[in-house]
N, C-alpha and C positions, 0 to 999 in steps of 0.2 A: 523503443520509445521514438523521439520524434529528434527531428538534428537539433544540435542547442544553436541558439540565436543572441546576437549580441545587444537586443532591442526585445525586452518582452520576457515572458516565462522563460524559465532555463529546464530543459530536461538530458538526461543521457542521451549521448548518440546511441548507446544499445547498452543491452545488459550482458555480462559475462553470466550467462543462465545457468552455465557447469559450476563454475565456484559458487553463485548464490545457491544452488542447490544445496552443495555441500555445507556451507556455512552459515546459513539462515536456520538454524536451530530456534534464537528466539523467538521467529515469526513462525514457525511451524510449532509451537507450545502454544503459542498466544491462541493460535488457529484454532486448533483442538479445543481449547480450552474454552472458545466461543461456541464452536460446534456441540460442546456437551451442555450449552445452553438452548441450543435448537429444539422444540418440538416437532415431531410429525407425525400427523394423524392418519397416512396413508393417500398414497396415489399422488403426492404433490408435483408439479413440476417445478425444478429446482434448477438456478442459475448459478454458477459460480464467476462472479464479475470480480475479475483480476486472480487469477488462478496462479499465476507465477507457472513455478515448474512442475506444480502438479501434487505436491506432498500432502496439503490440507484436502485438496480434492480427493483424493483417493480416501481417504477418512469420511469424507462427506458422501463418497457414492454407497459407501458401505450401508451408513445409515438411509440413505434415500432409496436404495435396493430393497433395503431391510422389510422398509415402509410402502414397498410394491409401487415408487414412484421413476421418475426420470430425472437424469442430470445433464446438463450441459455446461459447457465451460467455456470463458473467454479472457484475453488477455492483452495490451497495447502492445507490448513486445512481439517480435517474431521471433525472438531467440527463447523467451520465454514458453512460448506456446509450442516451438519445437521441439522444448525438453519436456514440456508436458504431455506431449502426445506419446513420448516413450515411457512416461511413466504411469500412464493410465490405461486402462485396457480400453479395446477399441469402440466397447459400446458408449463412451462417453466423447461426443462431438467437442473439438477443441477449435477453437476459431481465434484468429486476430482481429478484434475490434477497439474501438475508442469507447470509453465509458460515455462521452457524450453523443456518441452516434452507434448506439447497440441497435442492430439491424432485427429487432423484435419489437411488437405492440400488442401488449395485453396477452403474452405467451407465458408466464409465468407464475407460478404460487407464492414461489418464493426464489426472492433474491439474496443471496450469502455473499458476504465480501469479508475477507480480512487485509490489513497490510496495505490498503490499495485509495482509498478514497481520498485521503490529503494530497494525493498528487494532481489532484484535480482541482486547479485555482478559480476557474466560475462553480462554486458550490450550488449556488440556486440553481443554475441549468442541470448539473449532476443529479440533484433530488427530483426535477422535473423529468427528466430522461428516466430514473430509478422508477418513477410513479408512472410512465409509459409503458416501459416492459411488463408492470404485475398485471394481474388479471383482477377484476374487483374483488376487494376482499384481501389481498395478498399483501404476503408481509416483506418486510425487509429486515435483515439479520446480520448487522455486520459490525466489525472493528477497526479502527485507524488510529493514527497520529491524532493526539488533541492538545487542547491549550498547553502551553508548558512544554512540549514534546522537545525532548533534545537542546533544551534550552541553555544549558550549561555550555553543551559542544557546538552549537551554533555561535555563541558568543566566542569563543575561541576560533573557529573556523573565519568569522570575520576579522577578528585580529589579526591572523594569520592572511589572511586578503588584503588587510589594509599595508604591508608593510612594503617599502619600496623594491623590493624584488619581484613581489605579485602584483604590486598595485593596479598596475596598466594593462595587465593581463583580466583583471576583474571589472572594468571602468563598465559601468551600467547593469551591473549585474543584479539580479532576483531573483529570491531564494526560490526553489521549485516545488516548495509545498505550502499548503494551509493547511492549518492549525487551528480549529474553531473551539468554543467553549460548549460545554452542553446546551445552555438555552439557546444559543446562535441556531446548532443545528434544530432544536425542536420547533424554533420558528421556522427555518427553512422548510420542514417535513411539513407542517401544517399549510405551508404556502403552496407546496406542493400536491394538497390534495389528501394528504394521511391524515387518518382521524384519531387514531391512538399512538401516542409516541412516547419515547422514553430515551434520554442517552444521559450517562454519566462516565468519570474519568476514574481512570485505575494506573496507579503508577507504577511503574515497573522498572527499577534499577535495577541495569543488565551489567556485570563485572564479566571481565574476560582474563584469563588466568596469566598473562603474558603480554607485554608489546607487540609480538608477531602476531597472537590470534587477535589481537584489538586491531592490529594494522590491517590485516586481511580483510577484516570483517567492515571497518568504516570505509576502505577503499573500496568494496566492491557491492556493499550494499546501502551506506550513507552517501556516497561521495560522488556519485556515479554523473551529476549534474557537473560537480565542479572538475571533475577528470577530463570531461569533454573540453574543457579550455584548454587543456594540454596535447590537443592531438596535434600528433607531430612531433612532440617535445619531451619524450619520456623521462628524460634527465632530470627536467625541473618539474614534471609529475609526481616524480619520487622526493625530490626536494621539499614539496609542499605536502606530501603524506608525512613525511620524516618531521616537518614543523607541527602538524597537529597531533601527532604521537607525541612529540616532547612536552608542547603543552597539557596533553592528558595525563603524562608520566608526574606530574608536580602537582595533581590535585591532590585533597584530601583522600579522595577513595581513588588513586588513579585507574587507568584503563577500566572505568565503569561507565555507561551510556545513559544520561538519565532519560529514558523512554516513559512518556506517559500516553496511556491509550485510551482513546473513545470510543465507547461500548454504544451502540444504537440500534432500537427496537422499533419497530414502527408497522402500523397495519393501516393499510389504503381503505379509503373510503368507498361504501358502497357495498352489493354483496355478492359471494361468489357466483358466477354465473351457473 
């Protein structure tokens, strides 16, 4: 990811990809479920956009190759792509690339993506870029965070950020995500040139067995952008995550993340070449 900035969108300095690979079981489970809905007719060229450490990509590779197709993968994070190259066989090229600057044009029949699109704040530009990557008649098959995603946790985190101890550190803060409703995404897809579009929300409340499991997950998967504000201040970072965990402990369902997934299926206008 890019460097954190005090003005404008926030991003993690980088990902701890090795830890993410170990603890991202929810993202893997959702990704495999999305993959199960993907129909391949044979010989499609497929791009996994936002491949992370390659766990879901590995399952996608098996489906694509069984259909006689070809697969490539990209992720913005250099650490994620480094781990993905170890996870995936050499026949899957893995590139470090921003979703707003994908270095392909009309090159793929399917763009597959999970747990990624909500990191792009300019959603209109995202879907225009996706359309440019796909061949005529190409398909988008994706899932990301949707409207209401992590709403309870985000409220708790905002309250911690506003306390006297942390308030100055989070001046001019802006959240790193954009979570849209299905109707908003469908309109953006149509504006980008997609002819058949469908989007829907799917609640995925995710409980953790204890405080330690919850802490490791939120620190490494959810709060990366917030952690970037503590660069060089590890004791304060620990105190911040402690405060978030304390808030989660007193909820009606302690140590549960209120995930909401946005499923997206769309077909680009025009006929296949």
